[in-house]
C-alpha positions in Angstrom: 4.3 -149.6 42.3 1.6 -148.5 44.9 -1.1 -150.7 46.6 -3.7 -149.0 44.3 -1.8 -150.2 41.3 -2.0 -153.9 42.5 -5.3 -153.9 44.2 -7.2 -151.5 41.8 -10.6 -150.2 42.7 -12.3 -152.4 40.1 -10.6 -155.5 41.5 -11.6 -154.6 45.1 -15.2 -154.0 44.2 -15.3 -157.3 42.4 -13.9 -159.0 45.5 -16.4 -157.0 47.7 -19.3 -158.1 45.7 -18.7 -161.7 46.3 -17.9 -161.5 50.0 -21.6 -161.8 51.3 -22.2 -164.7 49.1 -19.3 -166.7 50.3 -20.3 -166.0 53.9 -23.9 -167.0 53.3 -23.0 -170.3 51.4 -20.0 -171.0 53.7 -18.0 -171.3 50.5 -14.3 -170.9 49.7 -13.3 -167.8 47.7 -12.1 -169.5 44.5 -13.1 -166.5 42.3 -11.2 -164.0 44.5 -8.2 -166.3 44.6 -8.1 -166.5 40.8 -8.3 -162.7 40.5 -5.5 -162.2 43.1 -3.3 -164.8 41.4 -3.9 -162.9 38.1 -2.9 -159.7 39.7 0.4 -161.3 40.9 -0.8 -160.8 44.6 0.5 -164.1 45.8 4.0 -163.1 44.5 4.2 -160.0 46.8 7.5 -161.0 48.4 9.0 -162.9 45.3 11.9 -160.9 43.7 11.3 -159.1 40.6 14.0 -161.1 38.8 11.9 -164.1 39.4 8.6 -162.7 38.2 7.3 -161.4 41.5 6.5 -157.9 42.8 9.7 -157.6 45.0 7.9 -155.8 47.9 8.7 -155.8 51.6 6.6 -156.4 54.8 5.4 -152.6 54.9 3.8 -152.7 51.4 2.5 -156.2 52.1 0.8 -154.9 55.1 -0.9 -152.0 53.5 -2.0 -154.4 50.7 -3.6 -156.7 53.3 -5.2 -153.9 55.1 -6.7 -152.7 51.8 -7.9 -156.2 50.7 -9.6 -156.7 54.1 -11.8 -153.6 53.7 -13.3 -155.6 50.8 -13.3 -159.2 52.1 -11.9 -159.9 55.6 -12.0 -163.7 55.2 -10.3 -163.6 51.8 -7.6 -161.4 53.3 -7.1 -163.7 56.4 -6.7 -166.8 54.3 -4.4 -165.3 51.9 -2.3 -164.1 54.9 -1.2 -167.7 55.4 0.4 -167.9 52.0 1.8 -164.4 52.5 3.2 -165.3 56.0 5.4 -168.2 54.5 6.6 -166.2 51.6 7.2 -163.4 54.0 9.2 -165.6 56.3 11.3 -166.6 53.5 11.9 -162.9 52.6 12.7 -161.9 56.1 15.2 -164.7 56.5 16.8 -164.0 53.1 17.1 -160.3 54.0 19.1 -161.4 57.0 21.5 -163.8 55.1 19.5 -167.1 55.7 18.7 -168.8 52.5 17.0 -172.0 54.0 13.6 -171.0 52.7 14.5 -169.6 49.4 12.8 -172.5 47.8 9.4 -171.2 49.0 9.9 -168.0 46.9 11.0 -170.0 44.0 7.9 -172.2 44.2 5.5 -169.3 44.9 7.0 -167.7 41.7 5.8 -171.0 39.9 2.3 -170.7 41.3 2.4 -172.9 44.4 0.2 -171.8 47.2 1.4 -172.2 50.8 -0.6 -172.7 54.0 0.2 -173.2 57.7 -0.5 -176.4 59.5 0.8 -175.6 62.9 -2.0 -174.8 65.2 -3.2 -177.5 67.6 -6.1 -177.6 70.0 -4.9 -177.3 73.6 -1.3 -176.3 72.6 -0.9 -173.0 74.2 2.9 -173.2 73.7 2.2 -172.6 70.1 5.6 -172.7 68.2 7.6 -173.9 71.3 6.0 -177.4 71.6 3.8 -179.7 69.6 1.2 -182.5 70.2 2.0 -183.9 66.8 4.3 -186.9 66.7 7.4 -186.7 64.3 8.9 -190.0 63.9 12.3 -190.1 62.2 12.7 -192.5 59.2 15.9 -194.3 58.1 16.3 -192.0 54.9 16.2 -188.7 57.0 12.5 -187.9 56.5 9.9 -188.0 59.2 6.4 -189.4 59.5 4.0 -186.9 61.2 0.8 -187.9 63.2 -1.4 -185.4 64.7 -4.3 -183.0 64.3 -4.0 -179.5 63.0 -6.6 -176.9 63.4 -7.5 -173.6 61.6 -5.8 -174.6 58.4 -6.8 -171.7 56.3 -6.7 -172.2 52.5 -7.7 -175.8 53.0 -9.3 -176.2 49.4 -6.5 -174.6 47.7 -3.0 -175.0 49.2 -0.4 -177.1 47.3 2.2 -176.8 50.1 1.4 -177.3 53.8 4.0 -176.3 56.5 3.8 -178.6 59.5 5.8 -179.3 62.6 5.7 -182.0 65.3 7.9 -183.3 68.1 10.4 -186.0 68.0 10.2 -187.0 71.6 13.2 -189.3 71.7 15.7 -186.8 70.1 18.1 -184.7 72.2 18.5 -187.4 74.9 14.8 -187.5 75.5 14.4 -183.7 75.7 12.6 -183.8 72.4 13.1 -181.9 69.2 10.7 -179.9 67.1 10.7 -180.9 63.4 9.4 -178.4 60.7 8.8 -179.5 57.0 6.3 -179.2 54.2 4.0 -181.8 52.6 2.4 -181.3 49.2 -1.3 -181.9 48.2 -0.1 -185.2 46.7 1.5 -186.4 49.9 -0.4 -189.5 51.3 -1.4 -189.8 54.9 -3.6 -186.7 55.6 -7.3 -185.9 55.7 -9.1 -182.5 55.5 -12.2 -182.5 57.5 -15.2 -180.6 56.2 -15.7 -179.0 59.6 -15.5 -175.2 59.0 -18.9 -173.9 59.9 -18.2 -171.0 62.1 -19.6 -167.7 63.4 -17.5 -165.5 61.0 -14.5 -165.6 58.6 -16.5 -168.4 56.8 -14.8 -168.1 53.3 -11.4 -168.8 54.8 -12.4 -172.5 55.0 -9.9 -173.1 57.8 -10.6 -176.8 58.1 -9.1 -179.3 60.5 -6.1 -181.3 59.0 -5.6 -184.8 60.3 -2.1 -186.2 59.8 -1.9 -190.0 59.9 1.8 -190.9 59.1 2.2 -188.1 56.5 5.8 -188.3 55.3 7.9 -185.4 54.9 11.1 -186.4 52.8 14.5 -185.3 54.1 14.9 -182.6 51.4 11.6 -181.1 52.8 12.6 -180.9 56.4 13.9 -177.3 56.9 14.3 -176.8 60.7 14.9 -178.9 63.9 14.6 -176.8 67.0 14.8 -177.4 70.7 11.5 -177.6 72.7 10.8 -174.3 74.4 11.5 -170.8 73.5 14.6 -170.1 71.5 16.3 -167.4 69.4 16.2 -169.2 66.1 15.7 -166.6 63.2 12.8 -168.7 62.0 10.9 -168.0 65.2 11.4 -164.3 64.7 10.5 -164.4 61.2 7.2 -166.3 61.7 6.2 -163.9 64.5 7.1 -160.9 62.6 5.1 -161.9 59.5 2.2 -163.5 61.2 1.5 -160.8 63.8 2.0 -157.9 61.3 0.0 -159.2 58.6 -2.7 -160.3 60.9 -2.7 -156.8 62.5 -3.2 -155.5 58.8 -6.3 -157.5 58.2 -7.9 -156.3 61.5 -6.9 -152.8 60.7 -8.8 -153.1 57.4 -11.9 -154.4 59.1 -11.8 -151.4 61.5 -11.3 -149.0 58.6 -14.3 -150.5 56.6 -16.6 -150.4 59.8 -15.7 -146.8 60.3 -16.5 -145.9 56.7 -19.9 -147.8 57.0 -20.6 -146.1 60.2 -20.1 -142.6 58.8 -22.2 -143.4 55.7 -24.9 -144.7 57.9 -24.9 -141.6 60.3 -25.1 -139.3 57.2 -27.9 -141.3 55.7 -30.1 -141.9 58.7 -32.5 -139.1 59.9 -34.2 -138.4 63.2 -38.0 -138.1 63.3 -38.0 -136.5 66.7 -35.5 -133.8 65.5 -37.6 -132.9 62.5 -35.9 -135.1 60.0 -32.3 -133.8 60.7 -29.4 -136.2 59.9 -28.0 -138.2 62.8 -24.7 -136.5 61.7 -26.1 -133.5 63.8 -26.6 -135.6 67.0 -23.9 -134.8 69.5 -24.0 -138.3 71.0 -23.6 -140.0 67.6 -20.9 -137.5 66.7 -19.0 -138.4 69.9 -19.1 -142.2 69.0 -17.9 -141.6 65.5 -15.0 -139.4 66.7 -14.1 -142.1 69.2 -13.9 -144.8 66.5 -11.9 -142.4 64.2 -9.4 -141.6 67.0 -8.9 -145.2 67.8 -8.2 -146.0 64.1 -5.8 -143.1 63.9 -3.5 -144.6 66.6 -3.4 -147.9 64.7 -2.3 -146.9 61.3 1.2 -145.5 62.4 1.9 -148.4 64.7 1.3 -150.9 61.8 3.4 -148.9 59.4 6.3 -148.5 61.9 6.5 -152.1 62.9 6.4 -153.4 59.3 9.1 -150.8 58.3 11.3 -151.8 61.2 11.2 -155.5 60.0 12.1 -154.3 56.4 14.8 -152.1 57.7 16.5 -154.8 59.9 16.0 -152.5 63.0 17.8 -153.9 66.0 15.1 -153.7 68.8 16.7 -156.2 71.0 14.3 -157.7 73.6 11.7 -155.1 72.5 11.0 -156.9 69.3 8.5 -159.6 70.6 6.6 -157.0 72.7 6.2 -154.8 69.7 4.9 -157.6 67.6 2.4 -159.0 70.1 1.5 -155.4 71.1 0.5 -154.7 67.6 -1.5 -157.8 67.2 -3.6 -157.2 70.4 -4.0 -153.5 69.6 -5.3 -154.1 66.1 -7.7 -157.0 66.9 -9.1 -155.2 70.0 -9.3 -151.8 68.3 -11.1 -153.3 65.3 -13.7 -154.9 67.7 -14.2 -151.5 69.4 -14.7 -149.7 66.1 -17.0 -152.4 64.7 -19.1 -152.2 67.8 -19.3 -148.3 67.6 -20.3 -148.5 63.9 -23.0 -150.9 64.8 -24.3 -148.6 67.5 -24.4 -145.6 65.3 -25.9 -147.4 62.3 -29.2 -148.4 63.9 -31.2 -151.7 63.8 -30.6 -152.3 60.0 -27.1 -153.4 60.8 -28.7 -156.3 62.8 -30.2 -158.1 59.8 -28.4 -160.8 57.9 -27.0 -159.4 54.7 -25.8 -156.1 56.3 -22.1 -155.8 55.7 -21.7 -154.5 59.3 -23.4 -157.6 60.6 -20.9 -159.7 58.7 -18.0 -157.6 60.1 -19.3 -157.9 63.5 -19.0 -161.7 63.2 -15.7 -161.7 61.3 -13.9 -159.4 63.8 -14.4 -161.8 66.6 -11.9 -164.2 65.0 -9.3 -161.9 66.5 -9.8 -163.4 69.9 -8.4 -166.7 68.9 -5.3 -165.9 66.9 -2.1 -166.2 68.7 -0.7 -164.2 70.6 -3.8 -164.1 72.8 -4.3 -161.3 75.3 -2.7 -163.1 78.3 0.3 -164.3 76.4 0.8 -160.9 74.9 0.8 -159.2 78.2 3.1 -161.7 79.7 5.5 -161.1 76.9 5.4 -157.3 77.4 5.8 -157.5 81.1 8.7 -159.8 80.9 10.5 -157.4 78.5 10.0 -154.5 80.9 10.0 -156.1 84.2 12.0 -159.3 83.8 10.5 -162.7 84.4 8.5 -163.6 87.5 10.6 -164.7 90.3 10.2 -168.2 91.4 9.3 -168.8 95.1 
């Protein structure tokens, strides 16, 4: 089964036709989600024996790249479900069945989302500002504020984590678990009114004593960087699928730029197409060459995850490097497409105008530029020496 069999041209065009309206109205993509569910898209990583598509990360990345050419915000939000199901897939492939329940529940139609990001927490997965208080029955009560919770109107399972500050003799312990839509003690704030990626509806989630029962606590990790397979699986799926979305944005922008250049004519050059202007041609070529470098990197990193490649201390540099290259390349290509398309792309309702806003969200996803460069430098040069 190919990406074209799952995301048919007709389905992509329906999704594309709705994207501008969702953006204009700051509305969630309910119709897109229903279509994707019907196509089995949310079961990409679910084994065939359980009713899923049985695909790996390489195929998922190509599907997400393709979806993002039609509706970046839809693709970005769906990413969060695919990251969790992808994490379960990556762990299972390495002999860890602790998250197999995610694949079973995804097969039954549950929708997963991430409730990990916190304002001011630049430690990301290695510390938390959310309080996790142990309960006598082995569960935990979580109190804190999670931002960028994509799929807010639709998730049925939300992965969260917080810190039990008293655990490990006061060193603290990071506790991971899932709440369901029916769990009391959380509030979704209607605060998603952003520059771009508006259809993702990535609202703030406030946890106020939300209880995760013992059977839904799936990891307890020390504070700080660690080598637990869960950390690798989250980084591998999040960074790769995120890169796929921004690759799709760049791909679509290049297509729109080429169409505009071929359509536009120059009055001073006797009505000749701008495709005959050397300066415009240079910009289009620059965008095309930038994208050409990105496709093989995305494919190779995703395939290495599927193939259980042993990259040692180069794994995290590869993952964060892919994320940075994809988001920065997409920004560059969208900018070049805007430049060659002329003033019409500046008007609301232009697809390039929307892509210009959507692509900026890449600045805010982890790993950020500074963190990524630090990760790569440490892998090649070792950590900074202390004075």
